[in-house]
C-alpha positions as CSV (number, residue, x, y, z in Angstrom):
1,X,21.1,136.5,151.0
2,X,18.0,134.4,151.4
3,X,14.6,135.9,150.9
4,X,14.1,135.9,154.6
5,X,16.9,137.6,156.5
6,X,18.6,135.3,159.0
7,X,21.5,135.4,161.4
8,X,23.7,133.5,158.9
9,X,23.3,136.6,156.6
10,X,25.4,138.7,158.9
11,X,28.7,139.3,157.2
12,X,32.1,138.6,158.7
13,X,33.0,141.1,161.5
14,X,36.6,140.2,162.0
15,X,38.7,143.1,163.2
16,X,35.7,145.1,164.4
17,X,34.8,146.1,167.9
18,X,31.2,146.5,169.0
19,X,29.6,147.8,172.2
20,X,26.1,146.4,172.9
21,X,24.2,147.9,175.8
22,X,21.9,145.7,177.7
23,X,23.7,142.7,176.3
24,X,23.3,140.2,179.1
25,X,19.8,139.2,178.2
26,X,17.1,139.2,175.4
27,X,17.7,140.9,172.1
28,X,20.9,142.5,173.3
29,X,22.3,139.1,174.2
30,X,21.5,137.6,170.8
31,X,22.9,140.7,169.0
32,X,26.1,140.4,170.9
33,X,26.2,136.6,170.4
34,X,25.9,136.8,166.6
35,X,28.4,139.6,166.3
36,X,30.9,137.6,168.4
37,X,30.3,134.5,166.4
38,X,31.1,136.5,163.3
39,X,34.4,137.5,164.7
40,X,33.8,140.9,166.3
41,X,35.3,141.9,169.7
42,X,32.1,142.6,171.7
43,X,31.8,144.7,174.8
44,X,28.8,143.7,176.9
45,X,27.6,147.0,178.4
46,X,25.5,146.1,181.5
47,X,25.3,146.7,185.3
48,X,25.6,143.2,186.8
49,X,28.9,141.2,186.7
50,X,27.2,137.9,187.5
51,X,24.7,138.3,184.6
52,X,27.5,139.5,182.3
53,X,29.6,136.5,183.2
54,X,26.7,134.1,182.5
55,X,26.1,135.8,179.1
56,X,29.8,135.4,178.2
57,X,29.8,131.7,179.2
58,X,26.7,131.2,177.1
59,X,28.3,132.9,174.1
60,X,31.5,130.9,174.5
61,X,29.5,127.7,174.7
62,X,28.6,128.1,171.0
63,X,31.7,130.1,170.0
64,X,34.7,129.1,172.2
65,X,37.0,131.6,170.5
66,X,34.7,134.6,170.9
67,X,36.3,137.8,172.1
68,X,33.7,139.0,174.6
69,X,34.2,141.2,177.7
70,X,32.1,142.9,180.3
71,X,31.9,146.7,180.4
72,X,30.4,148.0,183.7
73,X,27.6,150.3,182.6
74,X,24.6,151.7,184.3
75,X,22.5,153.9,181.9
76,X,20.6,155.3,184.9
77,X,23.8,157.0,186.0
78,X,25.6,159.8,184.1
79,X,28.7,159.1,186.3
80,X,28.7,155.4,185.3
81,X,28.2,156.4,181.6
82,X,31.2,158.8,181.8
83,X,33.3,156.1,183.5
84,X,32.4,153.5,180.9
85,X,33.2,155.9,178.1
86,X,36.6,156.7,179.6
87,X,37.3,153.0,180.1
88,X,36.6,152.3,176.4
89,X,38.7,155.2,175.2
90,X,41.6,154.1,177.4
91,X,41.5,150.4,176.6
92,X,40.1,150.0,173.1
93,X,42.0,151.0,169.9
94,X,38.8,151.3,167.9
95,X,35.0,151.2,168.1
96,X,33.0,150.3,164.9
97,X,29.5,149.6,166.3
98,X,27.6,151.2,169.1
99,X,24.3,149.4,169.6
100,X,22.1,151.3,172.0
101,X,19.9,148.4,172.9
102,X,19.3,148.6,176.6
103,X,15.9,149.7,177.8
104,X,13.2,149.6,180.4
105,X,9.5,149.3,179.7
106,X,6.5,150.5,181.8
107,X,8.0,150.3,185.3
108,X,6.3,152.1,188.2
109,X,7.4,155.8,188.2
110,X,11.1,155.7,189.2
111,X,13.9,158.3,189.0
112,X,17.4,157.7,187.9
113,X,20.4,158.6,190.0
114,X,20.4,162.0,188.3
115,X,16.6,162.6,188.9
116,X,15.4,161.7,185.4
117,X,12.2,159.6,184.9
118,X,13.6,156.1,184.4
119,X,12.3,155.3,180.9
120,X,13.4,158.6,179.4
121,X,16.6,158.5,181.5
122,X,17.7,155.0,180.4
123,X,16.1,154.6,177.0
124,X,17.0,158.1,175.7
125,X,19.2,160.3,177.9
126,X,21.6,157.6,178.9
127,X,22.2,156.6,175.4
128,X,22.4,160.2,174.2
129,X,25.2,160.8,176.7
130,X,27.0,157.6,175.9
131,X,26.9,158.1,172.2
132,X,28.3,161.6,172.2
133,X,31.1,160.7,174.6
134,X,32.1,157.8,172.3
135,X,31.8,159.7,169.0
136,X,35.6,160.5,168.7
137,X,36.4,156.8,168.7
138,X,33.5,156.0,166.3
139,X,34.5,158.9,164.0
140,X,38.0,157.4,163.6
141,X,36.4,154.5,161.7
142,X,35.0,155.4,158.3
143,X,32.4,152.6,158.4
144,X,31.3,153.0,162.0
145,X,27.6,152.9,162.9
146,X,25.4,153.9,165.8
147,X,22.2,151.7,166.0
148,X,19.4,153.0,168.2
149,X,16.9,150.4,169.1
150,X,13.4,151.9,169.1
151,X,10.0,150.3,169.0
152,X,6.7,150.1,167.2
153,X,5.5,152.0,170.2
154,X,7.1,155.2,168.9
155,X,4.1,155.6,166.5
156,X,1.6,158.1,167.9
157,X,3.9,159.2,170.7
158,X,4.6,162.8,171.7
159,X,7.3,164.5,173.7
160,X,5.8,166.2,176.8
161,X,8.3,169.0,177.2
162,X,6.1,170.6,179.9
163,X,6.4,167.6,182.1
164,X,9.5,165.7,180.9
165,X,10.1,163.9,184.2
166,X,6.4,163.0,184.7
167,X,6.1,165.0,187.9
168,X,2.5,166.0,187.1
169,X,1.3,162.9,185.3
170,X,2.7,159.4,184.8
171,X,1.3,157.0,182.3
172,X,3.6,154.0,182.1
173,X,2.9,153.2,178.4
174,X,2.8,156.8,177.2
175,X,6.2,157.4,178.8
176,X,7.6,154.3,177.2
177,X,6.3,155.5,173.8
178,X,7.8,158.9,174.4
179,X,11.2,157.4,175.1
180,X,11.0,155.4,171.9
181,X,10.0,158.5,169.8
182,X,13.0,160.2,171.4
183,X,15.2,157.3,170.1
184,X,14.0,158.1,166.6
185,X,14.4,161.9,166.9
186,X,17.9,161.4,168.3
187,X,18.9,159.1,165.3
188,X,17.9,161.7,162.7
189,X,19.3,164.7,164.6
190,X,22.6,162.9,165.1
191,X,22.8,162.2,161.4
192,X,22.4,165.9,160.6
193,X,25.3,166.7,162.9
194,X,27.5,163.9,161.6
195,X,26.9,165.2,158.0
196,X,27.8,168.7,159.1
197,X,31.0,167.4,160.7
198,X,31.9,165.6,157.4
199,X,31.8,162.3,159.2
200,X,31.0,159.0,157.5
201,X,29.6,157.5,160.7
202,X,26.0,156.3,160.1
203,X,23.2,156.6,162.7
204,X,20.4,154.2,162.0
205,X,17.5,152.8,164.0
206,X,15.8,149.4,164.4
207,X,13.0,147.8,166.3
208,X,12.3,144.2,167.2
209,X,8.6,144.0,166.6
210,X,6.8,141.9,169.1
211,X,9.4,139.8,171.0
212,X,9.1,137.5,173.9
213,X,11.8,138.9,176.3
214,X,12.2,140.1,179.9
215,X,11.5,143.7,178.8
216,X,7.9,143.4,179.7
217,X,8.5,142.2,183.2
218,X,6.8,145.4,184.7
219,X,3.6,145.0,182.6
220,X,1.8,143.1,185.3
221,X,-1.8,142.3,184.3
222,X,-1.2,143.9,180.9
223,X,0.9,140.9,180.0
224,X,-2.2,138.8,179.7
225,X,-3.4,141.0,176.8
226,X,-0.4,139.7,174.8
227,X,-0.8,136.0,175.7
228,X,-2.9,135.2,172.6
229,X,-0.1,136.8,170.4
230,X,2.8,134.8,171.9
231,X,2.6,132.0,169.3
232,X,3.3,134.6,166.5
233,X,5.8,136.8,168.4
234,X,9.5,136.8,167.7
235,X,11.8,134.9,169.9
236,X,14.6,137.1,171.4
237,X,16.9,135.7,168.7
238,X,14.5,136.6,165.9
239,X,13.9,140.0,167.5
240,X,17.7,140.7,167.2
241,X,17.6,140.4,163.4
242,X,16.6,144.0,162.6
243,X,19.3,145.3,164.9
244,X,21.9,143.0,163.3
245,X,20.9,144.0,159.8
246,X,21.0,147.7,160.7
247,X,24.5,147.2,162.2
248,X,26.1,145.1,159.5
249,X,24.2,145.1,156.1
250,X,26.5,146.9,153.6
251,X,23.4,148.5,151.9
252,X,22.2,150.3,155.0
253,X,21.9,154.1,154.5
254,X,22.1,157.0,157.0
255,X,18.8,157.4,158.8
256,X,17.4,154.0,157.9
257,X,14.9,152.3,160.1
258,X,14.8,148.5,160.2
259,X,12.2,146.1,161.6
260,X,10.5,142.7,161.1
261,X,8.8,142.2,157.7
262,X,5.9,140.1,158.9
263,X,2.3,141.4,159.1
264,X,2.4,144.9,160.7
265,X,6.1,144.7,161.3
266,X,5.3,142.4,164.2
267,X,7.6,139.5,163.6
268,X,9.9,137.5,161.3
269,X,13.0,138.5,159.2
270,X,14.3,142.1,158.9
271,X,13.6,144.8,156.3
272,X,12.8,148.5,156.0
273,X,10.3,149.8,158.6
274,X,7.8,152.7,158.7
275,X,8.8,155.8,160.6
276,X,6.1,157.8,162.2
277,X,5.9,161.3,160.6
278,X,6.4,163.0,164.0
279,X,9.9,161.4,164.2
280,X,10.8,163.2,161.0
281,X,10.0,166.6,162.5
282,X,13.4,168.4,162.4
283,X,12.3,171.2,164.7
284,X,11.1,168.7,167.3
285,X,14.4,166.8,167.0
286,X,16.3,170.1,167.6
287,X,14.2,170.9,170.6
288,X,14.8,167.5,172.1
289,X,18.5,167.7,171.4
290,X,18.8,171.0,173.2
291,X,17.0,169.7,176.2
292,X,19.0,166.5,176.2
293,X,22.3,168.3,176.0
294,X,21.3,170.6,178.9
295,X,20.1,167.7,181.1
296,X,23.1,165.4,180.5
297,X,25.7,168.2,180.2
298,X,27.0,166.5,177.1
299,X,27.0,167.9,173.5
300,X,28.5,167.0,170.2
301,X,30.8,170.0,169.8
302,X,32.4,169.5,173.2
303,X,33.0,165.8,172.8
304,X,34.3,165.8,169.2
305,X,36.4,169.0,169.6
306,X,34.7,170.2,166.4
307,X,32.0,172.9,165.7
């Protein structure tokens, strides 16, 4: 491997199946593209057929033999998540990689179909429900991995358990940060449970640093604050590198967190990243897990058939 991690360092993925959420654009697209180019069967988990079709065409333009298919999935709908999970379990013989990439960032306060604040609902609760419903398939593969895409923004965040759905107060950025801290807490809590079940599935996390993608489309005037930084930001393809390393590097360990290696983990390459101490709080993780399971009506014991 070169001193700077690159897409060419991703090992062969022949025979593996990966689900990438939010795979029609940005970091998710490039994650899916590289995995498909390396031989994986890739399920593009996204809402829109036209966007998925365009993404599949773009991938096949560089890798004509790529095995890439659309999986209808709306992470703002527990019903859609359940349907997608059932479709995978019915149609796929295996699942090696679940890459929880999809996300929304600083939208106006919006509720999901199930009444969840959109950022918490999509970025955390939707992926929580999806992951637990797919665990039986993942656990059938000894080398399977779950990769949760978090953010530098998880640092300094807190979980507002007294106002989870932002009914009393809505700060766009604070709620985004909260959802990204939730991704980290979920990763570590999931690992604890996988170990207790005797499973070899690894749960790891990654972040893309500062990347120029569509994710910031709701930022409005705030986008101008980042204009001076655009020349040093990652492209979407570079932003996918930490996710790809977390998903495929044979040296990855349970609970690892990967991000860019440039100044402040802002851009370039992929290596170990710094986890905010609050994300390591096991009690906080347990509290979030209990609330998430109650809200989504999904839990690990029910979905794996194990206790």
